[in-house]
N, C-alpha and C positions, 0 to 999 in steps of 0.2 A: 384315837386317830393320831397318827404321828404328826407333829407340828411341821408346817411347811418349811422347807429348807430356806436358808437366807437368800439363796440365788433366785427362789421363786416368789419371794415376798414383793408386794408392790412397793415401789420406792415412795418415800414420803414426799408429799407435795411441798414444794418450796415456794415461798412468796417471792415473786420476781421483784427485785429492786431496780429502780430506774438506772439506766446506764449513764456513762459520763456524758455531759452536755457537749453536743457537737461544737467543735472549734469554729469560731467566726472566721470567714475567709479573710486572710491578711489584708487584702486590698480594701475590704469594707471597713476595716478599722482605721484606715488612714484618712485624714481630712483631704479634701480635693486640692488644697494649696500644696500640701506635701507631695501628694501623688503627681501633681502637675510639674513640680520641681524635678521629680525623678524622670518623668517623660521628656522634659526639656533637655536633660543630660543625655538621655538615650538618643534623642533626635540630633543633638549636636555631634555625637560620636558617629552615628550612621542613620540618616533619615529613613532608610529602608527597614530599620529595626522596629519602627512603630507598627508596621504591618504585621510582623511576626508577633509582637506584643499583643495586638488586638485579636489574634487567632488563638491565644493561649487559653482563654476561658471567656465565659459570658461577662464576668466582672471586668476583665481586661478590655473586652470589646466595648463595653459601656463607658469605661474610663477614657479610652482613647477617643471615643466619639465626643465626649464632653471637652476633651483637651484641645482638639484640633481647632485652630483659629484661621488658618490659611488653606483655601482650596485651590488646586491647580490642575483641573481636569485636562486630559489629553484630547478629548472629543466633546463637542458641544452637546451631543445627544446624551452624554452622561451627567449633564448638569442637574436635572431633577433628582436623580438618585443620589448624587453627591450631597446636595443640599438636605435631602431627607436623612441621609446617614450622619451628617455633621451639622446639627441645628445650631450649634454655638459658634460656627465660623463667622468671623467678622470681615474677612477679606476674600474676595473672589478674583483670582488671577486667571484670565482666559488668554494670556499671551501665547500659550502653546497651541491654541486652536486657530488654525489658519483661517477658517471660515466659521462665523457664528451667525446663523440666520436669525431673522426676527422671531421665528417660531421657538428657537432655543431660549431667547430672552423672555418670551411670553410664557414659557414653562416654569419660570421662577415662581415658587409658591407666593401667593399674595400675603402680604404682611410678614415678609422675611425681615423681622425687626432687628435681627442680630447683624445683618450685613451693613457695614459702614463704608467699604471701599470696593470698587470694581475696576479692574484693569482690562481694557479692550484695545490696548495700544498697538498690538500686532495683528489684529483680527479685522476681517472684512465680512461683507455679506449682510450686515444689519443696517437699518436706517431709522427713520423717524418712528415707525411702528414698533420696532424693538425697544427703542429708548422710552417710548410711551409706556410700554408694558413694564419696563424696569422701574420707571418713576412711580408707577402704581404699586408695584410689589415691594419696593424698598423705600418707604417714606422717610427713613432716617439716614439715607445715603449722604456721606460727608466727603467722599473722595472718589472722583471719576476721571479716568484717563482714556481719552479718545484720540490720542496721538496717532498720526499717520492716517487719519480718517479722510482721505482725499475725496471720498464719495459723499461726505456729510456736508449738508448745506444748511440753509436757514430753517427748513422744516424740522431738521433734527435738533437744531439749537433751541427751537421753540419748545420741544419736549424736554430738553435739558433744563429749561427755565422753570419747569414744574418741580424740580428737585430743590426745594427752597432751603434746605439745610446744608447744601453743598458749601464746603469750606475750601476744597482744593479741586481745581478743574484744569485739565490739559486739553487744549484744542490744537496743539502743534500740527502743522501741515494739513489742517482742514481748509484747503485752498478754495473750496466752494462757498465758504462762509463769508457773508457780507455784513455791512453795518446793521442791516435789519435783524439778522440772527443774533449778532452781538448785543444789540439793544434789548432783545427779549431776555437774554441771559442777565444783562445788567439790571433789568427791572425785577426779574424773578428771583435772582440769587444774590440778594443784597448782603448776605453773610459771608461772601467769598473772602478768603485770606490769601490764597495762592492761585494765580491764573497764568497760563502759558498760551500765547497767541503766536508763537514762532511760526514763520512762513505762512501766516494767514494773509495772503496777498490781496484778498478782496476787502480787507478791513482798512478804513481810512480814518482821518481825524474825527469825523462825525461820530463813529461808533466808539472811539476811544474817549472822546469828551463825555459822552453819555455814561460810559463805564465809570469815569472819574467822578461823575456827579452822583451816581447811585450807589457805588460800592466803596464806601468810605473806610471799610475795615481792611482793605487789601494791604498786605505786608510784602508780598513777593509777586513781581510782575515781569513777564518775559515778552518783549515786543520785537524780538530779533527778526530781521529781514521783512519787516512790515513797511508800509508806505507812509508812516506818520511823519508829520512836519512840526514846525514851530507851534502851530495852533494847539494841537493836543499835548505836546510836550509840556507846555506851561500848566495845563490842567493836571497832568500826571504828577508833576513835581509839587503840587499842593496837597496831594493825598496825605492826610495827617499821620498815618501809621506806616507808610511805605518804608521798608527796610532794604529790600533787594530789587534793583532795577537793571534789567538786561536789555541793551539796545544794540546788540551785535548786528553789524551790517545794515544799520538804518541810515541809508544815504541821504534821507531827507533832514537829518539832524546836522546842522552846520553851526558856524560861529554865531550867526544871527540868533539862532534859537538859544544857544548857551548864554549869550550875553544879555538876552532879554529877560532873564529870570529876575524876579523881584525878591526882596529880602524875606518875604513871608513864605518862601518855598519850604518844603518839609525838612525839618531838622532831625527827623528820625532815620534818614537814609544811612545805611551802613555799608552796602555793597553796590558799586556802580560799574557796569561793564559797557564800555563804548568802543570795544575792539572792532576793527574793520569799518569804522565810521570815517570814510575817506574824505569827507568834506569839512572836517574840523581841523583847526590848527592849534598851536600853543596858546594863541590868544583866547580861543574859546575855552580850552581846558583851564587856563588860569582864572577865567571869569567864574566858572561853575564851582571850582574847589573852594572859593571864598564863602560859598553859601551852604556848604555841607560839612560843618565842623566835626560831626560825629562819624565820618566815613572811616571804615576799617579796611576796605578792600577797593582798589581802583585798577581796572583793566583797560589799558590803552593800546593793546597789541595791534600791530599793522594799522596804526591810526595816523600818526603825524610825526615829523621829526622831533626829537627830544632836545629842547634848548635849556640853557641855564635859567632863563626867565621863567619857563614853565615849571621847572623843578623847584625853584625858590618859592613859587606860589604854594607848593605843597606844605610849606611850613605852617600854613593856616590849619592843616589837618593834623593836630597833635597826636591823634590816636591811630593814625594810619599804620596798619600792620602788613598788608599785602599790596605789592606794586608789580603789575605784570606789563612788560613793555616788549613782548616778543615781536620780532621782525621790524622793530623801529630803527631809524637811523639816528645815531647820537652825534650831536654837534659838539664842538670843542668845549671841554670843561663841564658838559652836562652830567656825566657820570660822577664826576667829583662833587657836583652840587647835590646829588642824591645822598652821598655820605654826610654832607654838612647839614642838609635840610630835613632828611627823613630818618632821624635817629631811632625812631620807634619801630622801624621796619623789622618784621620777622620773616617775610618771604619776598624774594626778589627774583623775577624771571627776566633774563636777557637773551633768551633763546633766539638764535638767528639774527641777532642785532649786528648792524655794521657800525664801525666807529668805536668799538670796544677795544681799548689798548691796555697794556700792562700797567702803565703809569696811572691811568684813571681808575681802573678796576682795583688796583692795590690800595689806592687812597680811599676809595669808597668802602671796601670791606674793613679797612682799619678803623673806620668810624662806626660800623654797624656791628657792635659787639654782641648783640642779642640775636643775630641772624640765625634762623633755624632751617630755612629752605633756600637753596640757590640753584638756579638753572642757567648754565652758560653753554648750552648745546650749540654746536656749530659756530662758536666764537673762535674762528680759526686763526686769529692774530695773537692770541694770548700764549704765553710761554710759561716756563718754570717759575718765573718771577711772580706771576699771578697766583699760581698754586701755593707757593710759599707764603704769600700774604693771606690767602684764604685760610689755610690750615693753621697759620700763626695767630690769626685774629678771631676766627669763627669756630671756636672749639665746641660750641653747642649745636652744631649742625646735625639735623636728623635726616636731611635729604640733600643730596648733591648730584646734579645731572650735568655731565660734561662730555656728551657724545661728540665724536669727531673733532676734538681739540687736538689736532695732529701735530702741533709744535711743542707739546708737553712731553717731556722725557719720562722713561720708566722710573728713573731715580726720584723725580718730583712726585710721581704718583704714590710712591711709598710713604710720603709725608701724610697722605690722607688717612691711612690706617694708624699711623703713629700718633696723630694729634686729634683726630675726629672720631673718637671711640664710641660716640653716641649714635652714629649713623644707623638709620633703619632702611634707607633707600639709597642706592648708589648705581649710577649709570656711567660706565666707562667704555661704552661701545665704540669700536673703531679707534682704539688708542694704542699706545706703545706699552701697555701693561704686560709684565712678565711674571714669572713664578715668585720672584722676590716681592713684587708688588702685591700679589695675592696673599702672600704670607703676612704682609703688613695689614692688608685689608681684613684678614681673619681676626684681627684684634677687635673688630667691630662685632661683638658677640650678639648684638640686637638686630643684626641685619635681617630684614624680611624680604627684600627685593634686591637682586644683584644682576645687572645687565652688563655682560662682558663679551658680547658678540663681536666677531671680526677682530678679535685680539689674537693675532697669529703666533705670539711668543709664549702663550701659556700652555702648560702641559698638565699631565695627571698629577705631578708633584704639587702644583699650585692648588688644584681642586682638593687635594688631600687636606691641605690646611683649612680650607673653607668647611669641608665636611666635618672636621674634628672640632671646630670652634664656633660654628654658626648654626646651632640647633633650631633657631626660630625661622630659618629661611623658608619662605613660601613660594617664591618665584625666582627662577634663574634662567637667564638667556645666554646660551652658548652658541648662537647662530654662527656657522662657518668658522668655528674654532678648530681648525684642521689638526692641531697638535694634541688633541685629547683622544683617549680611547676608553675601553670598558673600565679599566682600573680607576680612572678619575670619576666616572659616572657612578660606579659602585660606592666610592667614598661619599659622594653626595647623597645617594639613596640611603646609606646606612646612618649617616650623621644628621640628616635633616628629615625627621619623621613626619613633620607637618607639611611637607612639600605639596603644593597644589598645582604648579605649572612649571614645565621645563621645555625649553626649545633646543633641540639638538640637530636642527636642520643642517644638512651638508657637513656634518661631522662624520666623514666617510669611513672612519676606522671603527666605529662602534658596531657591535654585533648583538645577537640575542641575549648575551650575558648582561648587557646594560638594561635591557627591558625586563629581564627576570629580576634584577635587583630593584628596579623601580616599581615592580608589581607589589613590593612590600609597603610602598607608600600609599596607604589606603585612602588618603585625602586627595590624591592626584586627580585633577579634573581636566587638565589641558596637556596634551602631548603632541609635540611637533617634531617629526623625524623625517621630514622631506629630504630626499636626496641621500638617504643612507642605504646604499645598495646591499649591505651585508646583513641587514636584519630580515627576518622571515616571519612566516605565520606562527612559528613556534614561540617567538617572543611576543607577538601580538596576542596569542592565546593566553600567555601568562598575565599580560596586562589586563585582559578582559576579565579573567577570574579574580585577580587581586585588587584592581582599581575599579570598584563598582560605581564610583561617582564620576567616571570619565564622561565628559560632555563634549569635548572638542578633540578631534584626531586628524592630523595631517600626515598622510603616508604617501604623498606624491613621489614618484620615482623610487619607490621601494619595490624593486622588480620581483623580489622573492616572496612577497606577500600575496597569497592566493585565496581561494574560496575557503580553505580551512580556517584561516584567521577570521573571515567574515562570519562563519558559522559560530565561532566562539563569541564574537561580538554580539551576535543576535541572541545568544543564549544568556549572556551575563551583563552586557552593557546597556541596561534599560534606560540609563540617563543620557545616552548619546544624543546630541542635538546637531552636531556639525561634523562632516567628514569629507576629506579630499582623497579620492581614489585614483587620480590621474596617473597613467603609465604603469599601474600595478598589474598583476597577473590574475585579476579577478574576472570571472566569467558570469554568465547569466545566473548560475546557481548561487554564487556569492551575493550578487546584487539582490536577488529575490529573498535571500535569507535576511539581508539587512532591512528589507522593507517591512519586516515583522516588528521592528522597533517603533513603537507607536509615537514616541516623541521626536523622532528624527525630522528636522526641519530644513537643513541645508546640506546639499550634496554637490560636489564637483566631480564630474566623471568625464574628463576630456582625455582623448587618446587611450582608450581601453580596448585593446585588440580583441579581447575575449567577449565583448558585449555585442549582442545582435539587436537589431531593431525590435524584434518580437520580445526578447528578454527585457529590454529597456521599457517597452510599453507595459509589460506585465508588472514590473516593479513599480512604475509610476502609478499605475491604477491601484495597486495594493497599499502603497505607502500614503495614507490619507492625510498625514500631518505636514507634508512638505510645504514650505513657503518660498523656497528659492532653489533652483537647480541650474547648474552651469553645464552646458553640453557643447560638443563640437558642432559647428555649423553644418557638417555633413549629415547629421542625423535629422535635420529639419525636414529635408525632402523625403526621408524614409518613413516618417511618422504621419499618420492620418490627421488632417487638420481638426476633425471632430474630436479625436482623442485629446489633442492638445487643448482644445477649448474646454473639454470636460475637466481636465486637471487644473487649468487656470481658474475655472469656476469655483474650485474648492479653495482658492486663495493662493495658489502657487504661481510664482513668476519665473519664466525661463530667461536665461541669459545665454545667448549664443556666442561661442568663442571661435575665432578663426585663426588660431595660432598654428604655425608649422610644427611638425613632429620633430622633437629634438631630445634625444636620449642622453647625450654626453653631458657630464657635469664638470665644469671647469674647476681645477684645483683652487683652493681658497686664496693662495697668494696671487694667482693669475687673475682671478675675479676681482680682488681688491685693487690691483693695478689698473684694470680696465675701468673700474668705478672712479678711481682718482683721475684718470685721463679724461673721463666725461666731465667731471667737475672742473678740471682745469680749462676745458674749452668753454 
């Protein structure tokens, strides 16, 4: 028999060798610390990218879940799912939820041991029952913000007292709180370090004294606009670790209270704010400063006339670095005394002070060689003499604010850029600044904030210098700078890649070209183009697609912006929180599309001809996150009261505006002259 051909022979059985070992997923080989550093950088570049990262794979999903530390849900009903998805979150921010009912807080899983901080500062709808559930679920809670809880009273405070590990608590504007509720907090939360009782009008000396008796670890205390008097003030000042005390608007604090302090009052105090305390004089101030030798910051704004006697007493505070005297009247030689007595000053605020002259200011700054921040806003009597002294002596300035110093010439303003090259913040609003001045200012390459609104002599040429030399610029205000156009804005957009906020309101020459260039600034979150009639929905569409972090938008009197722009915003601007649509060409369609933005909180829609009552009602019912809506008074009678109550029950406040319809925009020079006439009268 013929042998089988090779083609028909059975192939030899081969022993299968094990294949290559599957590669370990790259993410699994990284330690959490390294992986979290990567995610931190991703979030810093674009917070939305974290969601995309989580969708890439199961490993990415798990890593992003472990990494997240802050939760900021848009709706309270999403809270249980969010906590389950991110078990490592330590901070819960509910400020985007207009209404948080007790049931939502009760849904927090019991034993949420990772949560350390909860922010309910802008929320309503919860009470004692919700706080009781929160206290049970989060036994290790250390930080609780209940600011603006006007509905919260003593029963709620009693539940807060169960959170015995609280170290920071804000009860600002909890106007229903009384001494009884504060007493519960004082007895239960003895570990408190930071407490705010601002605008707690029901709290008196009795509650404050008990607080001082029980909470000996307090370092920061805000009692602004409370009814405290001498009795509790003495107890507060003996707190052994108190570092920051704010008494803004406490009219019960007078010279008698300040002069009655004993030598054993707290030596740890570093920051004291007595602004708007109208019943104290230089005598009381001189008395208290002798007993606080370690004070670093003193705020006496809108308090009492500044006398040489009071200023000389500040010599007792050898470490004083910040002195705020906004709105005070300076007596003769008082400002000179600051230069002689407060040589350690780093920050000096003289905003809206009367009695500030060239002679005294020049002498003061000549002595304050280490001054870093100076505010002389609305000091209308100073001239080029003061600016020459400031720029000649204070070359280390990082902040200079001199809005509405109308007697300073453009030539003197050039000295700022030539001699103060370390500036990071500069406010020259309503000044004689021109392009040569901006060219000099451009030498300040570290500028992050530049406010030059109502400077009618600047043009695109000046902005070109800023765009080329100030790459760190984050905030620029060009309000009513009528001499600029698209070319100048384009230079800013191209040269300032980290720009976050720009105000172009009433810059009537700008067009969609400006918006298209700004759309490349991916960090932009605030855009104000009110009264810019030449921009349209085409420009807004580019902004929506390019600036995904946009949170505040003012397009009032931008007549060419219509529903198309709103459709793009609804599709791409998911971070939008505040918008002004007044006088635009938006109709019911555009308004309804905007209502799909879950986080939208604040809308102004006055004088919108294309909006009907039915369209407005539909948008309000759909947009569940609204906290404030400004409407024209005429709509009030067209909307059913029950519907308004339903929207208000979700936490929304209506503000009814009765302003006449006015389309015309005054030219910038005419508007400025009218403003000066009003000030002159």
